[in-house]
DSSP file (Angstrom, degrees, kcal/mol; ACC not computed):
  #  RESIDUE AA STRUCTURE BP1 BP2  ACC     N-H-->O    O-->H-N    N-H-->O    O-->H-N    TCO  KAPPA ALPHA  PHI   PSI    X-CA   Y-CA   Z-CA
    1    1 A M     >        0   0    0      0, 0.0     4,-2.0     0, 0.0     5,-0.1   0.000 360.0 360.0 360.0 -17.6   81.1   -0.1   -1.0
    2    2 A G  H  >  +     0   0    0      1,-0.2     4,-1.7     2,-0.2     5,-0.1   0.924 360.0  43.2 -55.1 -50.4   79.5   -2.3   -3.7
    3    3 A P  H  > S+     0   0    0      0, 0.0     4,-2.4     0, 0.0    -1,-0.2   0.886 111.7  53.6 -66.7 -32.4   77.9   -4.7   -1.4
    4    4 A M  H  > S+     0   0    0      1,-0.2     4,-2.2     2,-0.2     5,-0.2   0.897 107.7  51.8 -65.3 -36.4   76.7   -1.9    0.9
    5    5 A K  H  X S+     0   0    0     -4,-2.0     4,-2.1     1,-0.2    -1,-0.2   0.896 108.8  52.1 -65.2 -40.3   75.1   -0.1   -2.1
    6    6 A K  H  X S+     0   0    0     -4,-1.7     4,-2.7     1,-0.2    -1,-0.2   0.904 107.9  48.9 -68.7 -40.2   73.3   -3.2   -3.1
    7    7 A T  H  X S+     0   0    0     -4,-2.4     4,-2.7     1,-0.2    -1,-0.2   0.881 111.8  49.9 -69.4 -31.0   71.8   -3.8    0.5
    8    8 A S  H  X S+     0   0    0     -4,-2.2     4,-2.8     2,-0.2    -1,-0.2   0.887 112.3  48.5 -74.6 -35.5   70.6   -0.2    0.7
    9    9 A E  H  X S+     0   0    0     -4,-2.1     4,-2.5     2,-0.2    -2,-0.2   0.919 112.4  46.7 -63.6 -40.7   69.0   -0.6   -2.7
   10   10 A V  H  X S+     0   0    0     -4,-2.7     4,-2.6     2,-0.2    -2,-0.2   0.895 114.0  48.3 -67.1 -41.5   67.4   -3.9   -1.6
   11   11 A D  H  X S+     0   0    0     -4,-2.7     4,-3.1     2,-0.2     5,-0.2   0.943 111.9  51.8 -62.0 -44.1   66.2   -2.2    1.7
   12   12 A A  H  X S+     0   0    0     -4,-2.8     4,-2.5     1,-0.2    -2,-0.2   0.922 113.0  43.3 -63.2 -42.6   64.8    0.7   -0.4
   13   13 A I  H  X S+     0   0    0     -4,-2.5     4,-2.3     2,-0.2    -1,-0.2   0.930 113.7  50.6 -62.2 -47.8   62.9   -1.6   -2.7
   14   14 A S  H  X S+     0   0    0     -4,-2.6     4,-1.9     2,-0.2    -2,-0.2   0.877 112.0  46.7 -65.5 -35.1   61.7   -3.7    0.2
   15   15 A L  H  X S+     0   0    0     -4,-3.1     4,-3.3     2,-0.2    -2,-0.2   0.917 111.3  53.8 -64.7 -41.2   60.4   -0.4    2.0
   16   16 A E  H  X S+     0   0    0     -4,-2.5     4,-2.5    -5,-0.2    -2,-0.2   0.886 108.0  48.3 -53.5 -46.1   58.9    0.7   -1.2
   17   17 A K  H  X S+     0   0    0     -4,-2.3     4,-2.5     2,-0.2    -1,-0.2   0.877 112.9  50.6 -64.4 -42.6   57.0   -2.7   -1.5
   18   18 A K  H  X S+     0   0    0     -4,-1.9     4,-2.6     2,-0.2    -2,-0.2   0.944 111.6  44.8 -60.3 -54.7   55.9   -2.2    2.2
   19   19 A T  H  X S+     0   0    0     -4,-3.3     4,-2.7     1,-0.2    -2,-0.2   0.910 114.8  49.2 -63.9 -40.3   54.6    1.3    1.7
   20   20 A M  H  X S+     0   0    0     -4,-2.5     4,-2.6     2,-0.2    -1,-0.2   0.883 110.4  50.3 -63.3 -40.0   52.9    0.2   -1.5
   21   21 A A  H  X S+     0   0    0     -4,-2.5     4,-2.3     2,-0.2    -2,-0.2   0.889 111.2  49.9 -60.8 -42.6   51.3   -2.8    0.3
   22   22 A E  H  X S+     0   0    0     -4,-2.6     4,-2.4     2,-0.2    -2,-0.2   0.943 111.1  48.7 -65.4 -47.1   50.1   -0.4    3.1
   23   23 A K  H  X S+     0   0    0     -4,-2.7     4,-2.8     1,-0.2    -2,-0.2   0.950 112.7  48.6 -59.2 -47.8   48.6    2.0    0.5
   24   24 A L  H  X S+     0   0    0     -4,-2.6     4,-2.5     1,-0.2    -1,-0.2   0.873 111.5  47.8 -62.1 -37.1   46.9   -0.9   -1.2
   25   25 A K  H  X S+     0   0    0     -4,-2.3     4,-2.1     2,-0.2    -1,-0.2   0.904 113.0  49.5 -68.7 -39.6   45.5   -2.2    2.1
   26   26 A N  H  X S+     0   0    0     -4,-2.4     4,-2.5     2,-0.2    -2,-0.2   0.932 111.3  49.8 -65.0 -47.9   44.3    1.3    3.0
   27   27 A I  H  X S+     0   0    0     -4,-2.8     4,-2.8     1,-0.2     5,-0.3   0.951 112.0  48.1 -59.4 -47.5   42.6    1.6   -0.5
   28   28 A M  H  X S+     0   0    0     -4,-2.5     4,-2.4     1,-0.2    -1,-0.2   0.865 109.7  51.6 -67.8 -31.8   40.9   -1.7   -0.1
   29   29 A E  H  X S+     0   0    0     -4,-2.1     4,-2.6     2,-0.2    -1,-0.2   0.909 112.0  47.1 -62.9 -43.5   39.7   -0.8    3.4
   30   30 A I  H  X S+     0   0    0     -4,-2.5     4,-2.9     1,-0.2    -2,-0.2   0.899 111.3  51.9 -66.2 -40.1   38.2    2.4    2.1
   31   31 A K  H  X S+     0   0    0     -4,-2.8     4,-2.4     2,-0.2    -2,-0.2   0.898 110.0  46.6 -60.3 -47.2   36.7    0.5   -0.7
   32   32 A T  H  X S+     0   0    0     -4,-2.4     4,-2.4    -5,-0.3    -2,-0.2   0.866 111.8  52.7 -67.3 -34.1   35.0   -2.0    1.5
   33   33 A A  H  X S+     0   0    0     -4,-2.6     4,-3.3     2,-0.2     5,-0.2   0.955 110.4  46.4 -67.2 -40.9   33.8    0.7    3.8
   34   34 A R  H  X S+     0   0    0     -4,-2.9     4,-3.0     1,-0.2     5,-0.2   0.931 113.0  50.0 -60.4 -41.9   32.3    2.6    0.8
   35   35 A E  H  X S+     0   0    0     -4,-2.4     4,-2.3     2,-0.2    -1,-0.2   0.919 110.8  50.0 -59.6 -44.4   30.8   -0.7   -0.4
   36   36 A K  H  X S+     0   0    0     -4,-2.4     4,-2.5     2,-0.2     5,-0.2   0.964 113.1  47.6 -51.5 -59.1   29.4   -1.3    3.2
   37   37 A R  H  X S+     0   0    0     -4,-3.3     4,-2.8     1,-0.2     5,-0.2   0.912 110.8  49.0 -50.1 -48.8   27.9    2.2    3.2
   38   38 A D  H  X S+     0   0    0     -4,-3.0     4,-2.6     1,-0.2    -1,-0.2   0.888 111.0  50.7 -69.4 -35.4   26.4    1.9   -0.2
   39   39 A K  H  X S+     0   0    0     -4,-2.3     4,-2.2    -5,-0.2    -1,-0.2   0.937 113.2  45.7 -67.7 -41.5   24.7   -1.5    0.8
   40   40 A E  H  X S+     0   0    0     -4,-2.5     4,-2.4     2,-0.2    -2,-0.2   0.898 112.2  50.7 -69.7 -36.9   23.3    0.0    4.0
   41   41 A L  H  X S+     0   0    0     -4,-2.8     4,-2.8    -5,-0.2    -2,-0.2   0.920 112.4  49.1 -68.0 -40.9   22.1    3.1    2.0
   42   42 A D  H  X S+     0   0    0     -4,-2.6     4,-2.2    -5,-0.2    -2,-0.2   0.871 109.7  51.2 -61.9 -36.3   20.4    0.6   -0.5
   43   43 A D  H  X S+     0   0    0     -4,-2.2     4,-2.1     2,-0.2     5,-0.2   0.949 110.5  47.4 -66.6 -49.4   18.8   -1.3    2.2
   44   44 A L  H  X S+     0   0    0     -4,-2.4     4,-2.1     1,-0.2    -2,-0.2   0.879 110.8  51.9 -63.7 -37.0   17.4    1.8    3.7
   45   45 A N  H  X S+     0   0    0     -4,-2.8     4,-2.1     2,-0.2    -1,-0.2   0.906 110.1  49.1 -58.1 -42.5   16.1    3.0    0.4
   46   46 A A  H  X S+     0   0    0     -4,-2.2     4,-1.6     1,-0.2    -2,-0.2   0.845 113.0  47.9 -62.3 -37.5   14.4   -0.3   -0.2
   47   47 A L  H  X S+     0   0    0     -4,-2.1     4,-2.1     2,-0.2    -1,-0.2   0.788 108.4  52.2 -74.7 -36.6   12.9   -0.1    3.1
   48   48 A R  H  X S+     0   0    0     -4,-2.1     4,-2.0    -5,-0.2    -2,-0.2   0.842 110.1  51.1 -68.3 -35.1   11.8    3.4    2.7
   49   49 A E  H  X S+     0   0    0     -4,-2.1     4,-2.5     2,-0.2    -2,-0.2   0.912 108.3  51.2 -62.2 -43.4   10.1    2.4   -0.6
   50   50 A I  H  X S+     0   0    0     -4,-1.6     4,-2.1     1,-0.2    -2,-0.2   0.925 113.5  44.8 -59.3 -46.9    8.4   -0.5    1.1
   51   51 A L  H  X S+     0   0    0     -4,-2.1     4,-2.6     2,-0.2    -1,-0.2   0.869 109.8  53.7 -70.6 -35.6    7.0    1.8    3.9
   52   52 A D  H  X S+     0   0    0     -4,-2.0     4,-2.6     2,-0.2     5,-0.2   0.935 112.1  45.7 -59.8 -47.8    6.0    4.5    1.5
   53   53 A A  H  X S+     0   0    0     -4,-2.5     4,-1.6     1,-0.2    -2,-0.2   0.890 113.8  48.6 -62.7 -37.7    3.9    1.8   -0.5
   54   54 A E  H  X S+     0   0    0     -4,-2.1     4,-1.7     2,-0.2    -2,-0.2   0.878 112.5  48.2 -75.0 -38.4    2.5    0.5    2.6
   55   55 A E  H  X S+     0   0    0     -4,-2.6     4,-2.9     2,-0.2    -2,-0.2   0.919 112.9  49.0 -60.2 -49.4    1.6    4.1    3.9
   56   56 A A  H  X S+     0   0    0     -4,-2.6     4,-2.3     1,-0.2    -2,-0.2   0.826 111.4  48.4 -69.3 -31.6   -0.1    4.9    0.5
   57   57 A E  H  X S+     0   0    0     -4,-1.6     4,-2.0    -5,-0.2    -1,-0.2   0.792 109.9  53.1 -81.9 -26.7   -2.1    1.6    0.5
   58   58 A A  H  X S+     0   0    0     -4,-1.7     4,-2.6     2,-0.2     5,-0.2   0.928 112.1  46.4 -64.5 -45.4   -3.2    2.4    4.1
   59   59 A K  H  X S+     0   0    0     -4,-2.9     4,-3.0     1,-0.2     5,-0.2   0.947 110.3  50.1 -67.8 -42.1   -4.4    5.7    3.0
   60   60 A N  H  X S+     0   0    0     -4,-2.3     4,-2.4    -5,-0.2     5,-0.2   0.957 112.5  47.9 -57.7 -46.6   -6.1    4.5    0.0
   61   61 A S  H  X S+     0   0    0     -4,-2.0     4,-2.1     1,-0.2    -2,-0.2   0.901 112.0  51.5 -61.7 -37.2   -8.0    1.7    2.2
   62   62 A Q  H  X S+     0   0    0     -4,-2.6     4,-2.2     2,-0.2    -1,-0.2   0.923 109.9  46.9 -63.4 -43.7   -9.0    4.4    4.7
   63   63 A M  H  X S+     0   0    0     -4,-3.0     4,-2.6    -5,-0.2    -2,-0.2   0.918 113.1  50.7 -67.5 -38.3  -10.3    6.6    2.0
   64   64 A I  H  X S+     0   0    0     -4,-2.4     4,-2.5    -5,-0.2    -2,-0.2   0.899 110.5  48.8 -58.2 -43.4  -12.3    3.6    0.5
   65   65 A L  H  X S+     0   0    0     -4,-2.1     4,-1.8    -5,-0.2    -1,-0.2   0.846 111.8  49.1 -72.8 -32.3  -13.7    2.7    3.9
   66   66 A E  H  X S+     0   0    0     -4,-2.2     4,-1.7    -5,-0.2    -2,-0.2   0.918 111.4  50.1 -62.5 -42.3  -14.8    6.4    4.4
   67   67 A N  H  X S+     0   0    0     -4,-2.6     4,-1.8     1,-0.2    -2,-0.2   0.925 111.5  48.1 -64.4 -44.6  -16.4    6.5    1.0
   68   68 A K  H  X S+     0   0    0     -4,-2.5     4,-2.6     1,-0.2    -1,-0.2   0.834 106.7  55.6 -71.4 -27.3  -18.3    3.3    1.8
   69   69 A K  H  < S+     0   0    0     -4,-1.8    -1,-0.2     2,-0.2    -2,-0.2   0.853 107.3  52.6 -61.5 -38.5  -19.4    4.6    5.1
   70   70 A A  H  < S+     0   0    0     -4,-1.7    -2,-0.2     1,-0.2    -1,-0.2   0.888 115.0  39.3 -65.2 -38.7  -20.9    7.5    3.2
   71   71 A L  H  < S+     0   0    0     -4,-1.8    -2,-0.2     1,-0.3    -1,-0.2   0.811 131.0  24.3 -79.4 -33.3  -22.8    5.4    0.9
   72   72 A F  S  < S-     0   0    0     -4,-2.6    -1,-0.3    -5,-0.2    -2,-0.1  -0.736  82.0-154.7-134.5  85.9  -23.9    2.7    3.3
   73   73 A P        -     0   0    0      0, 0.0     2,-0.2     0, 0.0    -3,-0.1  -0.229  28.9-101.7 -66.1 148.9  -24.0    4.0    6.9
   74   74 A A        -     0   0    0     -5,-0.1     2,-0.4     1,-0.0    -5,-0.0  -0.464  38.2-152.9 -72.2 135.6  -23.7    1.5    9.6
   75   75 A W        -     0   0    0     -2,-0.2     2,-0.2    -3,-0.1    -1,-0.0  -0.856   5.0-137.1-109.9 146.8  -27.0    0.6   11.3
   76   76 A S     >  -     0   0    0     -2,-0.4     4,-2.2     1,-0.1     5,-0.1  -0.508  29.8-108.3 -95.7 170.9  -27.5   -0.6   14.8
   77   77 A F  H  > S+     0   0    0      1,-0.2     4,-2.1     2,-0.2     5,-0.1   0.875 121.4  53.9 -73.8 -33.4  -29.8   -3.5   15.6
   78   78 A D  H  > S+     0   0    0      2,-0.2     4,-2.0     1,-0.2    -1,-0.2   0.855 108.4  50.9 -71.7 -32.5  -32.3   -0.9   17.3
   79   79 A Q  H  > S+     0   0    0      2,-0.2     4,-1.4     1,-0.2    -1,-0.2   0.906 112.2  44.7 -62.3 -41.1  -32.3    1.1   14.0
   80   80 A M  H  X S+     0   0    0     -4,-2.2     4,-1.9     1,-0.2    -2,-0.2   0.873 114.1  49.4 -67.9 -34.6  -33.0   -1.9   11.9
   81   81 A Q  H  X S+     0   0    0     -4,-2.1     4,-1.9     1,-0.2     5,-0.4   0.833 110.8  50.8 -77.4 -32.7  -35.7   -3.1   14.4
   82   82 A N  H  X S+     0   0    0     -4,-2.0     4,-1.3     3,-0.2     5,-0.5   0.800 110.5  49.7 -67.9 -35.3  -37.4    0.4   14.4
   83   83 A E  H  X S+     0   0    0     -4,-1.4     4,-1.4     3,-0.2     7,-0.3   0.927 116.2  41.9 -68.7 -45.9  -37.5    0.5   10.5
   84   84 A V  H  < S+     0   0    0     -4,-1.9    -2,-0.2     2,-0.2    -1,-0.2   0.892 128.9  25.7 -78.8 -34.5  -39.0   -3.0   10.3
   85   85 A I  H  < S+     0   0    0     -4,-1.9    -3,-0.2    -5,-0.2    -2,-0.2   0.914 124.8  46.7 -89.2 -47.4  -41.6   -2.6   13.2
   86   86 A G  H  < S+     0   0    0     -4,-1.3    -3,-0.2    -5,-0.4    -2,-0.2   0.850 130.3  18.4 -70.9 -37.3  -42.1    1.1   13.3
   87   87 A E    ><  +     0   0    0     -4,-1.4     3,-1.2    -5,-0.5    -1,-0.3  -0.648  68.6 160.3-131.2  74.7  -42.6    1.6    9.4
   88   88 A P  G >   +     0   0    0      0, 0.0     3,-1.8     0, 0.0     4,-0.3   0.740  61.8  79.5 -74.3 -20.3  -43.4   -1.8    7.9
   89   89 A N  G >  S+     0   0    0      1,-0.3     3,-0.9     2,-0.2    25,-0.2   0.699  76.9  76.6 -50.3 -23.7  -44.9   -0.4    4.7
   90   90 A L  G <  S+     0   0    0     -3,-1.2    -1,-0.3    -7,-0.3    24,-0.2   0.852 102.8  35.1 -58.5 -34.9  -41.3    0.1    3.6
   91   91 A F  G <  S+     0   0    0     -3,-1.8    -1,-0.3    -4,-0.2    -2,-0.2   0.386  99.5  99.8 -98.7  -2.4  -41.1   -3.7    2.8
   92   92 A W  S <  S-     0   0    0     -3,-0.9    22,-0.9    -4,-0.3     2,-0.4  -0.405  74.4-118.6 -87.3 162.1  -44.8   -4.1    1.7
   93   93 A L  B     -A  113   0A   0     20,-0.2    20,-0.2    -2,-0.1    -2,-0.1  -0.807  19.1-146.9-100.3 153.0  -45.6   -4.1   -2.1
   94   94 A E        -     0   0    0     18,-1.2    16,-0.0    -2,-0.4    -5,-0.0  -0.954  15.3-130.3-117.3 119.3  -47.9   -1.5   -3.6
   95   95 A P        +     0   0    0      0, 0.0     2,-0.3     0, 0.0    16,-0.2  -0.385  27.4 178.8 -71.1 156.2  -50.2   -2.5   -6.4
   96   96 A K  E     -B  110   0B   0     14,-1.3    14,-2.3    -2,-0.0     2,-0.1  -0.972  31.0-110.8-153.2 138.2  -50.2   -0.3   -9.5
   97   97 A T  E     -B  109   0B   0     -2,-0.3     2,-0.3    12,-0.2    12,-0.2  -0.426  34.7-115.3 -73.0 145.4  -52.2   -0.9  -12.6
   98   98 A S        -     0   0    0     10,-0.9     2,-0.4    -2,-0.1    -1,-0.1  -0.621  13.2-154.7 -87.6 146.5  -50.4   -1.8  -15.7
   99   99 A F        +     0   0    0     -2,-0.3     4,-0.1     4,-0.1    -1,-0.1  -0.418  43.0 137.5-113.7  58.0  -50.4    0.3  -18.6
  100  100 A D  S    S-     0   0    0      2,-0.4     3,-0.1    -2,-0.4     7,-0.0   0.187  76.5 -66.2 -83.0-151.5  -49.8   -2.3  -21.4
  101  101 A I  S    S+     0   0    0      1,-0.2     2,-0.5     2,-0.0    -1,-0.0   0.926 126.4  36.0 -68.2 -48.8  -51.5   -2.3  -24.7
  102  102 A T        -     0   0    0      2,-0.0     2,-0.5     1,-0.0    -2,-0.4  -0.922  64.9-173.0-112.8 133.1  -55.0   -3.1  -23.2
  103  103 A N        +     0   0    0     -2,-0.5     2,-0.2    -4,-0.1    -4,-0.1  -0.791  33.6 133.3-125.2  86.1  -55.9   -1.6  -19.9
  104  104 A D  S >  S-     0   0    0     -2,-0.5     3,-1.5     1,-0.0    -2,-0.0  -0.583  71.6 -80.3-124.3-172.2  -59.2   -3.1  -18.9
  105  105 A V  T 3  S+     0   0    0      1,-0.3    -1,-0.0    -2,-0.2     0, 0.0   0.831 124.3  52.7 -60.6 -42.3  -60.8   -4.7  -15.9
  106  106 A E  T 3  S+     0   0    0      2,-0.0    -1,-0.3     0, 0.0    -3,-0.0   0.371  80.8 124.1 -77.2  -2.9  -59.1   -8.0  -16.4
  107  107 A C    <   -     0   0    0     -3,-1.5     2,-0.1     1,-0.1    -4,-0.1  -0.272  65.9-108.9 -65.5 149.1  -55.7   -6.6  -16.6
  108  108 A Q        -     0   0    0      1,-0.1   -10,-0.9   -11,-0.1     2,-0.5  -0.381  27.8-124.1 -76.1 154.7  -53.0   -7.9  -14.3
  109  109 A L  E     -B   97   0B   0    -12,-0.2     2,-0.3    -2,-0.1   -12,-0.2  -0.831  16.7-134.1 -98.7 135.5  -51.7   -5.8  -11.5
  110  110 A D  E     -B   96   0B   0    -14,-2.3   -14,-1.3    -2,-0.5     0, 0.0  -0.683  11.4-160.3 -83.2 137.7  -48.0   -5.1  -11.2
  111  111 A F        +     0   0    0     -2,-0.3    -1,-0.1   -16,-0.2     3,-0.1  -0.575  20.3 170.9-120.4  69.8  -46.5   -5.4   -7.7
  112  112 A P        -     0   0    0      0, 0.0   -18,-1.2     0, 0.0     2,-0.2  -0.369  42.0 -97.2 -73.1 160.5  -43.2   -3.5   -7.7
  113  113 A I  B     -A   93   0A   0    -20,-0.2   -20,-0.2     1,-0.1   -22,-0.1  -0.580  50.7 -96.7 -68.7 140.3  -41.3   -2.9   -4.5
  114  114 A T    >   -     0   0    0    -22,-0.9     3,-1.7   -24,-0.2     4,-0.3  -0.252  26.8-121.3 -57.2 146.0  -42.0    0.6   -3.1
  115  115 A P  G >  S+     0   0    0      0, 0.0     3,-1.7     0, 0.0     4,-0.2   0.828 110.7  67.8 -56.9 -33.4  -39.4    3.3   -4.0
  116  116 A R  G >  S+     0   0    0      1,-0.3     3,-1.2     2,-0.2   -26,-0.1   0.719  84.6  71.3 -61.2 -19.3  -38.7    3.8   -0.3
  117  117 A A  G <  S+     0   0    0     -3,-1.7    -1,-0.3     1,-0.2    -3,-0.0   0.722  96.5  52.4 -73.0 -16.7  -37.2    0.3   -0.2
  118  118 A F  G <  S+     0   0    0     -3,-1.7     2,-0.3    -4,-0.3    -1,-0.2   0.399  84.8 103.8 -99.8   7.8  -34.2    1.7   -2.1
  119  119 A L    <         0   0    0     -3,-1.2    -3,-0.0    -4,-0.2     0, 0.0  -0.630 360.0 360.0 -76.4 137.2  -33.5    4.6    0.1
  120  120 A F              0   0    0     -2,-0.3    -1,-0.1   -49,-0.0    -3,-0.0   0.417 360.0 360.0-109.5 360.0  -30.5    4.3    2.4
């Protein structure tokens, strides 16, 4: 019975090693699955941050364009032609007398651009 007992102990030890190896393998598979899932989540979070930044930049640029349109409205060729031909005094110079130290007949005239030239 002595050798039989030793073989059963050896079989028990080898069976225990196999079960431990299988448990270790399962643990490693679970660990790699978690690492894979975590990597995918990190990639998705990075992509979401990039998309959020692009969306915020697009909103900002759209708002800037709308503000610029409010300040400088778009003119068509017909509107520009009508302003130049229909109301040319907008671009003419208006003489105004200078109110310097001496205001006599020989004083120079100032020729500023009309105030309407600065209206948009």
